C-alpha positions in Angstrom: 174.2 156.4 35.2 172.2 157.9 32.0 174.3 158.6 28.9 174.4 161.9 27.9 175.2 164.3 25.3 176.7 167.9 25.4 177.2 169.9 22.5 180.2 171.9 22.2 180.2 173.6 18.7 178.9 173.2 15.2 179.6 169.1 15.1 181.8 168.8 18.0 179.6 166.9 20.8 180.6 165.3 23.7 179.0 162.2 24.5 179.6 160.6 28.0 178.4 156.9 28.5 178.6 156.5 32.5 182.2 158.3 32.5 183.5 156.9 29.1 182.9 160.4 27.5 183.7 160.2 23.1 184.5 163.7 21.9 183.3 164.0 18.1 185.1 166.4 14.7 186.8 168.7 17.1 186.9 172.0 16.7 188.3 174.7 19.2 189.4 177.9 17.0 188.5 179.8 14.5 190.1 182.0 11.3 189.1 184.3 8.6 186.3 182.3 6.5 185.2 179.5 9.4 183.5 181.5 12.0 181.3 179.2 14.2 178.5 181.7 14.5 178.1 180.7 18.5 179.7 180.7 21.7 181.7 177.4 22.5 181.1 175.4 25.8 184.8 174.2 25.9 187.0 176.6 25.1 190.6 174.8 24.3 191.5 170.8 24.1 193.8 171.5 27.0 190.3 172.3 29.0 188.6 168.5 27.9 187.9 166.0 30.1 189.5 162.6 30.5 188.4 160.9 27.3 187.9 157.5 26.2 188.5 158.5 22.9 188.1 160.8 20.0 186.0 160.1 16.6 186.7 162.4 13.6 184.8 161.9 10.5 187.0 164.0 7.8 189.8 166.1 7.5 188.2 169.6 6.9 189.6 171.8 9.5 186.2 173.0 10.9 185.6 168.8 12.3 189.6 168.0 12.4 191.1 171.1 13.7 194.2 169.4 14.6 196.4 171.9 15.8 194.0 173.0 18.2 193.5 169.2 19.3 197.2 169.1 20.3 196.4 170.5 23.5 195.1 167.8 24.7 197.7 166.3 26.6 196.8 162.6 26.3 198.6 161.7 23.0 197.8 158.0 23.6 193.8 158.6 23.3 192.4 156.3 21.0 190.8 158.2 17.5 188.6 156.3 15.1 188.9 158.4 11.6 187.3 158.4 8.6 190.4 156.7 5.9 193.3 159.5 5.1 193.2 161.5 8.3 195.8 159.1 10.4 199.0 160.5 9.1 198.1 164.2 10.2 197.1 163.2 13.7 200.2 161.3 14.1 202.5 164.3 13.1 200.6 165.9 15.7 201.9 163.5 18.3 198.7 160.9 18.7 199.7 157.4 18.6 196.5 155.5 18.5 195.0 156.3 15.4 192.4 153.9 13.8 191.3 154.9 10.2 188.5 152.6 9.4 186.3 152.1 5.8 182.6 151.9 6.0 181.2 149.1 8.8 184.3 148.3 9.8 184.6 148.6 13.8 187.1 149.1 16.9 186.6 149.9 20.2 187.6 153.4 22.3 187.7 152.3 25.6 184.5 150.5 26.7 183.0 152.1 23.9 182.4 150.1 20.4 182.7 152.5 17.3 181.3 151.3 13.8 182.3 153.6 10.7 179.0 154.2 8.9 178.4 155.5 5.1 178.9 159.0 4.1 179.2 161.6 1.4 180.7 165.7 1.3 183.2 166.9 -0.9 186.2 164.7 0.5 186.1 161.4 2.1 184.2 161.2 5.1 182.5 158.4 7.8 179.5 158.7 9.9 179.7 156.8 13.2 177.9 154.6 15.0 178.3 154.6 19.2 177.2 151.4 21.3 178.2 151.0 25.0 176.1 149.2 28.0 173.2 149.5 25.5 172.7 153.3 24.7 173.5 153.7 21.1 173.7 157.0 19.3 174.6 157.8 15.4 176.7 160.7 14.9 176.2 162.1 11.3 179.2 164.6 10.7 178.2 166.6 7.7 177.1 164.0 5.5 174.6 164.5 2.1 171.4 162.3 3.2 172.7 159.4 1.0 171.0 156.3 0.0 173.3 154.1 1.6 172.5 155.6 5.0 169.3 153.5 4.4 171.2 150.4 6.1 172.5 151.6 9.4 168.7 151.2 10.5 168.6 147.5 8.9 172.1 146.8 10.7 171.0 149.1 14.0 167.5 148.6 15.0 167.0 150.3 17.9 168.7 153.6 18.0 169.0 156.2 21.2 170.5 159.3 19.8 170.9 160.7 16.0 173.2 163.4 16.1 172.5 164.9 12.3 173.9 168.0 10.3 171.1 170.3 8.5 172.7 173.3 7.1 172.5 172.3 3.9 175.6 173.9 2.7 176.3 174.4 -1.2 179.4 175.7 -3.0 178.6 178.5 -4.9 181.2 178.6 -7.7 181.0 174.1 -7.8 177.4 175.1 -9.8 175.5 175.4 -5.9 176.8 171.4 -5.4 175.3 170.8 -2.1 178.0 169.0 0.1 175.9 168.4 3.4 172.0 167.7 4.1 170.1 170.0 5.0 166.9 170.5 7.3 164.5 168.4 5.5 167.1 165.9 4.4 168.0 165.3 7.8 164.0 164.6 8.6 163.7 162.1 5.6 167.1 160.5 8.0 165.3 160.4 10.9 162.2 158.6 9.3 165.0 156.2 8.1 166.8 155.7 11.3 163.9 155.9 13.5 166.3 157.2 17.2 164.1 157.7 20.2 165.8 161.1 20.0 167.8 163.5 17.7 169.8 166.4 18.1 170.8 168.8 15.2 174.0 170.1 14.9 176.0 171.8 11.8 173.6 174.7 11.6 175.6 178.1 13.1 178.7 177.8 11.2 179.5 181.1 9.1 182.6 182.0 6.8 181.3 186.1 7.3 178.8 187.8 5.6 180.4 188.7 2.1 181.4 185.2 2.0 178.5 183.7 2.6 177.3 185.9 0.2 179.3 185.5 -2.5 180.4 181.9 -1.8 177.8 179.7 -0.1 174.1 178.8 0.1 173.0 177.5 3.4 170.3 177.4 6.2 171.7 179.0 8.9 170.9 179.3 12.5 167.2 177.2 11.8 167.5 174.3 13.8 163.3 174.9 13.9 163.3 174.1 10.5 164.6 170.8 11.2 162.3 170.1 14.3 159.6 170.8 12.5 160.2 168.5 9.2 160.6 165.5 11.5 157.3 166.4 13.7 155.7 165.4 9.7 157.7 162.6 8.9 159.5 160.7 11.8 156.7 161.9 14.8 157.9 159.4 17.1 161.2 161.1 17.5 161.6 163.4 20.0 163.8 166.5 18.4 165.7 168.5 20.8 167.3 171.5 19.8 170.9 172.2 22.5 172.3 175.2 22.8 176.3 174.9 23.5 177.0 173.3 27.1 173.4 172.0 27.4 173.4 168.2 28.0 170.7 165.8 27.4 170.4 162.6 29.1 169.2 160.1 26.8 
């Protein structure tokens, strides 16, 4: 069977390596200031299929929804996370959690997971996932940092890149950008040279008032990434997936 990816919502995806399913950055609830901006394809963690593992890039609620994830029944499911996240997951009852620094690897079932560089407002990791000849880069919500160029050197054949694109900036922090935007993601696509790319992390909203007062972001514009990538990385096939839509690699 081919490897497939389903976009659930935001940076939450299900990557299926021939039956070994990996969940990325779980987010299954909402609260004031954190709205998904689209309908997620999996309503709750209790409705997830059996997972080979979970990767969590960092501890922010919209990427590490611990309270909602606790509804997943298999508390022994293996997890790979950035440093500083494991204690929260263990407190929720999960027993098999591994923190990875840059370039460290672990196995989630048959899937090899390697932590790769990231930069955000808190410690974060991106990940390379490999199994059976398929390779997927998960970009979480990192900035476009030069350290990511080394991913291409270490992993010269990437089938799919999942890349954040909303360019989130926090206004009270002097418009400090904390997530790459469409043009940054296109430049990373050029560097990584994946065969396929799917934009993620673009429908999020804090609500109209909070968006206007506190945030700056490119919301609901995956077309900006598609067009920018076509200019600088024409050999990569960009696919825009609605929640619940599946792409075969």
